[in-house]
N, C-alpha and C positions, 0 to 999 in steps of 0.2 A: 270417499271409501268408508265402508264399514268393515273395517278389518284391514289386514295387510294388503299392499299393492297386489293386483292381479284378481283379486277377488271381484175471446171476445167476452168478456164479462158474462156472455151467454152460457147457457147450460151445456151446449154441445162443445164448449171450448175444452177439449180433452186431449190426452194423448194416451193411446192404449186404454181407454176407459177410466183414466184418472182425472179427477178434479183436485184443485188446490186451494187450501185455506191458508191464510196468513195469521200469525199471532200478533195480538194487539199489545202495546206496552201497558203494563199494569199499574203504572205510577205517574205522578206528575212530572212535568207540567202539561197542560192540555195541549199545547202547541205540538208536542210530540205525538200525542194520540191523533191529532188532526192530520199531521204529515203521514202517519201510518195508514189512516184511512184513505188519503189521497193516493198513496202508493198502492195500496190493495186494489182500488178502483182502476188505476192506471194499468196494472198488469192483468186485469180481469180475473182476480181471485173470486172463487166461488162463495167462500165464507170467511167471516172475521170471527176470530177466536180470542177469548180472554180467560185467564186463569181465575181462580177464586181462592186467594190466600189472605190470611190476616197479617202474615209477616212472610219474608222471603226465606229461602234456604240458606242465604249467606249469613254466617255469624258476624254479629257486629264487632266482635273481638278482632277480626281480620279485615274489616272494611276500611281500607285506605288505598292510596294510589299504587302501592306495591301489589295489592290483590287486582285491582282494576282501575284504569285511568278515569272510569266513570265517577270514582269517589271524589274527584276534585270538584264536581258540581252536584253531587247528590249526597246530602249530609247523612242520610240513613238508608240502608237498603230495604228498609221495612216500611216505607211509605207506599201502602198498597191500596189500590182503588177497590171499591166494592163492585161486583161484576154486574149487578142488576142495573144500576145507574149508568154504567159505562155502555152496556148493550142497548139500552133505551136511546142514549145519546147517539150511538153509532147507527142504530136503525134509522134514526131521523136523517143522519148526514148521508148514509149509503144504503138505502133500502133495497138496492138490487143484489146485495150480498146476504148470505144467510148469517143471522146472529147466533152465536154459539158460545157456551161456556164449556171449558174443557180443564177440569171438571169441578162440580161442586159436590156436596153431599147432603144428606137429609138428617143431619145432627144439628148443625148450627141453625138451619131453617127446617121448619116443618114441611113435609111434602105437599101439603095444601098450598103453602106459600110458593113453593117451587113451581107448582102446576099453574097457580095464577099468574106468576112472572112469565112463564112460557106462553100462556095464552095471550097475555098482554102484548108481548112481543110479536105474536102472529097477527096483531092488528097494526102495529107500528111499522113493520117490514113488509116488503113485497114477496119475501121468501120464507119458507118454513123454518122457524127457529130450531136449534139443536140444544137439548137439555142433556149435557154431558154429566153423568153421575159416577161417582166412586164410592168406595167404602170409607173414605176419610184418611186423614194423616195426622199423626200425633201433634205435630207443631201447631195446627190450627185449633186443636180441641183441648188437650190437656192443660195448657197453661191458663186457659179461660175457665176451667172447671166443667167443661162439656164431657159427657160420657164417651168412652171409647171401648166399651165392652160389647161384644158380638157385632162388630160393625157390618159384616157381611150379611147376617140375617136381617139387620136394619135396612140395609140396601135393597134386599130382595123384596121386603114388605113395602118399602117405599115406592118401588116401582109399580106394584099393583095398586097402591093407593093413588099415585099420580094418574095412572091409566083411568081409574074410576072417576077422578075429577075431570079428566078430558071428556069422558063419555056420559057423565051424569046429568040429569035434568031434575031439579027439585030435590028434596031432602033424600040423602042416602046414608046407609049404615056400612060401616067397615069393621069387620071382625079382625082385629089385628093385636098382636102382642105389644108392639110399640106405639102404634098410631090408631087406637081404636076411635071410631067415630060414630056418633048417634044423631040422626037427622040432620046431618051436615048439609050445607047448601054452598055450592060454587057453580053458579049458572053462567059464567062468562063462557061463551061459545067461541070456537076457534075463529079467527079472522080470515079475510080472503087468502092469506098465505097458506092456510091449511093447518091441520093438527100438528102440533109441535112433535119432533121425533125425540126418542130417548136413546142415547148412546151410552154404553158402559165402559168404564176403564177397567178392564178385566185382564188378569194375567194368569192366575192359578186355575186348577181344574174346577173348583167350585164356581167361581165367579164367571169363567168361560161357559159354564152349563147355564147359569142364570141368564147370561147374554143370549144364548140360543133360544131359550124359553120365552123370554120376556121383552127383549130390546129390539130397536130399529137399526142400531148400528154398533160397531165395536171400536173403542178409541183407546188402544194401549198406550201407554206413556213411556215405555222403555224400548230401546232399538231391538229390532229382530233381524236375523238374516233369513233369507227366503224360506228355507226348509223349516225353520222354527215358526215363522209366520204362518206358513201353509198348514203346519201340524196343529197350531192353536186354532186356526179357522175351521179345521176339520172337527175339532171338539165342539165348536159352536154349532156347526151344521148337524152333527150327530145328536146334539141335545134338542135342536129345532125339530128334526125329524121325529124324535121320540115323543115330542110334544104335540105333534101333528101341525106344526108351522111351516108356512112357505116363506123362504128367504128371498124371493125373487126381487124385493125392493130393499133389501138389507144392505147397509154400507159398511165394509171393512175399511177402517182407517188407521191412521198411525200419527202420533205426535213426532216430528222429526226435529230434534235440536241439531243445528248445523254449525260447523266451523269451516268457513270457505276462505280459500286463499288463491293466489294467482298460480301457484304451482304446488305440487305434492310436497316439495321440500319445505316450503313455507308452512304448508299444513302440519307437517310433522313438528316444526318448531312451535306453532301455535298450540298444538295439543298439549304440550308440556307446561302450558300456562296454568295459573291457580284456578281460574273459573272452570276449565274443563276437568282439572284434578277434583274439584269439588262435585262436579256433575258425576264423575265416575264413582265418588264415594257415595253418592245417592242410589247407586245401583245395589240391588239386594245381595246378601252374601251368598245366595244360591247361584247367581249370575257369575260372581267371582270363582266359586268353586268349580263351575263348569269350565273356566278358563284355567284352572289348576292353581288358584291363588286363594289365600285366606283373607277375609275382610278385616281390616284393622279394628272395627267396631264390634267384632265378635261373629260366630258362625251362624247365629240366629238373627242377626240384624237384617231388617227388611227394607234397607235403604231409606228412600224418602218417606215411607209410611212410618218409620220409627224415629227419623232424625229430628231433633229439636235443637236448633242452632244456638240458642241462648245457654245450653248446658255445656258449651265448649269454650274454655278459655283459650287464649292465643296459642299457648304452648301445646295444648292437647290437639287442637285442630290442625296446626301446622305439622305435627307429628303424623297425624293420620293422613293428611295430603301428601306428605313426603313417602308414605308407604304405598301409594298407588302405583302399580307397576304398568309399563307401557302397554302390554297386552290388554289390560282392562280399559286404559285410556282410549285405545282405538276401537273398542266395541261399545263404547258408551255414547258416542255421538256419531253423526254423519259428518265426515270430514274429507277435504280434498278440494279440487277445483269444481267449478260449476259443472263441467262435463263429467267428471268421475262420480259426483254425488248423483247427478241425473241418471247415470248408468245404474248406481246402486238402487235407486228408487224404481227405475224401470224394471229391474229384476224382481222387486217386490210386488210390482203390478203383475207380473206373470204368476206370482204366488197368490194372488187374490186381492191385493191392496186396490182400494178404489178412491180414497181420499187422503192426501198427504197434507199434514198441517206444519208449516214451516215456520221456525223461530230461531233466532240466534241463541247461542248458549248464554244463560243468565250470567250477568256480570261482565260479559264482553261489551265492547263499544260497536254497535251495528254500523256496517259500512253503508255509504249512501247509494241509492240506486244508479246503475250505469257504471259503477266502479269495477264491475267483473267480479266482486266478492261480496255482493249483498244478497239477502234473501230474496229481494225482488229480482235480481238477475237469475237466481236459481228458478224462481216461480216462472219467469218468462221462458227459460229453457225447457221446463217441463211442459209448458203449454204451447210450444212452438209447432208441434205437429198435430194440426186439427184433423178431426175425422168427419 
């Protein structure tokens, strides 16, 4: 449930027009990644997604078994893979699934490198890669000295630059404020899988408009209820129409962080755990305000965009977690049984959703397939009705 109670591996394996992607574990050991790929293949997932973070959102100050049982075997929550290598590995192991990053940004990597990576993946995979892009998050940038000024302007310019890389032959010039190029050459042509797609993690009016004008897909990373999702999608379509674009092949997607239980009562209990509380803290203050609550990190806090976990000692982060009200918890993740979450996602399909990416809440211990409470079980439920 997203809110209070009441509320074949082949491309044609859909339910009501929906395809499903699974999130890959972003950290060692490799055996966990291999099992995740095997599971994704077994359930017929359309895409395999990896995040692109230098560190996690979990402060090391609270990383212990009291926060998550995973701390017993994982020394640091910040052992994060680099996405390009993982997708190359995954494409070789599972070429029938789309390799996708959700998402990176054009600050740590120049857009020419992002384009070259996506084009390379189009040769390694049988399916079109998805290059998910966002404006960036402070935790990945500021501690390393990367710029974080005017991130949306950088994003918009980067998309245009990457498009030019996809389409160019021979030397090209690019008149850009952030990424000017003179007689640049990137002649790697798309592989048999086709030209990579660019999906944007957009939430505000400006990035939604950019998505409509320039992108192939939309990949928001905060949960929406159906009316909210439909409203944001209308903004995208309005911008596309104004730009003279046809969105017939455009894919509206959603990152779905899920907390699955055998019963709604168990789900209520799990919602109160520290990992879900932390994820709720990563929702922007504007979302809290919509629910009638003040964000403990301030009225202008943009959630995961601004959150830098190493800035929080144990006392401060525990106080913030304790301040998360239940109304915010239940609107921050998809929670409940496999059946109830499937119904929530089906309602979003009616609002325009076409690709759902399923991942367990960070910091939780994923349940094994077949347990009735795993991401794989949810994926199977969503894909059980073929058309």
